[in-house]
C-alpha positions, 0 to 999 in steps of 0.5 A: 295576375297572369295565369297560364293553363298548359294542356299536357299530352294526356289531354290530346284525345279531348276537346279541352283546348276549346274551352267551355270548362271550369275548374272546381276543387272536389272532395277526395271521395270524388277523385278517380283514376283518369280524371282530368285535373289542374295542378299549379306548378310549385317546384321546378328544381328537378324536371321542368318540362311538360309534353304538349299535345303536339308531342313537343316539350315545354319548360314550365315555371312556378305558378303555371297551371297544367292540365293532366290526369290522375294515374299510376306509374311503377317504373323499375328504373325511374319513378313509382307513384300513384294518384292515391298517394296524394296527401292532405297537402294536395302536393302531387308530381308529374310522374311522366312529362305527359301529365300523369299526375300522382304522388311520387313514392320512390325514385332512382338516384339516376333521375331528377326529381319530378315536377311538383304541383299542387292540386288546384281542382278538377276540370268540370263541365256542366256540373260534372267532372271531365274524365279521359273516358269521356272522349273514347268512342264506343267499341265496334264489332270489328276484330283485330286481325292485322298481321302483327310484329310484336315488340316485348321487353325484359324491362323498360329502356331495353330498346323496344321503341328503337326496334319498333322504329327500325322495323317500321322503316324496313316494312315501309321499304317493302311498300307496306302500309304500317300501323304502329301502336303501344298497348301498355306502359305509362303515358308519353306521346313521344314513343308512338309519335316516333313510330309515325316519324319512322313512317307508320301510316296510323298510330295508336296507344292506350291513351286513345283508350282513355288510360293515363297508364295501363296500371288498372284493374285487369277486367277494366284494362281488358275491356279498354284494350279490346275497344282500342283493338276494334278501332285499330282494325279500321285502317286498311293496314298491311301490318302492325308494329305493336309495342308492349311497354315495360315487361309483361311481368310488371303491373302494366297488364302487358300480359293481358295485351299479349293475350288479346293480340296473340291470334294476330302475332306473326313475329315476336321480337324480345328486346333484352336489357341483359342476356340473363333476363331473356331466360327469366322472362321465358321461364316466368312468362311461358306464353311468350315465344320470341323469334328474335332477341335484340336490344341492349343485350346485343350491343356487343359481341360479348352480349351476343356470345352469351345469348348464344350460350344461354338460348337457341334463339337468334340474337343480333343487334338490329341497330347495326345496318349489317344485320338488316338483310337478316331482319328483312328475311325474317320479316318476309318469311313470317309475314309471307312477303315475297322478295 
């Protein structure tokens, strides 16, 4: 029988595509977050695509084998689930198309069912299971001090990645070398790839730190993000555009990422899903002091008018080309760039 093994984008930091590995079913006590595992597709009646290491989506079929990693997701608008919820039937789901494997706990009625798979085994090499952290280089003693434009949201799908692409293009238009990164969230390659498509010269995300998502014990995440920041300090970038996935109040450790970055931040852009959410984030997360509010909440004049009533912060829709002069002036001012 023809068997096809598909490498999800969760494996993009590894050398698993070179072979020399086996697949062995391990007892439950040996399972851990970040393990590379193989799932056999058993239901494609909902989502049926897997994001490959190239970032391209591929439609899979029942009977295909997909290599991904155990992890957790806690998406406010889509799906929640965890690898720890996988039961004795070994049924699990692709919580993201990137191959983030866990058992669905809840799902919005606005999204399709996730791809269902059955645990087939762990990826094993030389008698040892293979994990994402096996492919993370050691941290260096470099500190990250690249002037940073920080993108934060009041929730997922608030417009952060779109704003990141626009800011990247504006900075490239100023002749700058740009580093793009996403430091928290649930694994998808497409978000950070879109920064590269917009012109970023280097891209990084938490998968490079060996994390399938950033739902992890806080000390572990802090160690991982510090190591990643030392790698991000190596390129000779003029400016960094860095996204914090979801919101800093959700369990993705965005608050810790902001803490680790705060000395380098020159400009903070808050992407809001709703005008009132801006007040909520400011009240609950005092460390966050936005310089600009944009995102879905600024899509119409009504939203901007309400923001003007609720907060003294500048608010405009940076997707509107007519605002780019204001955006450029703000970027130049905070980054110390002459016109």
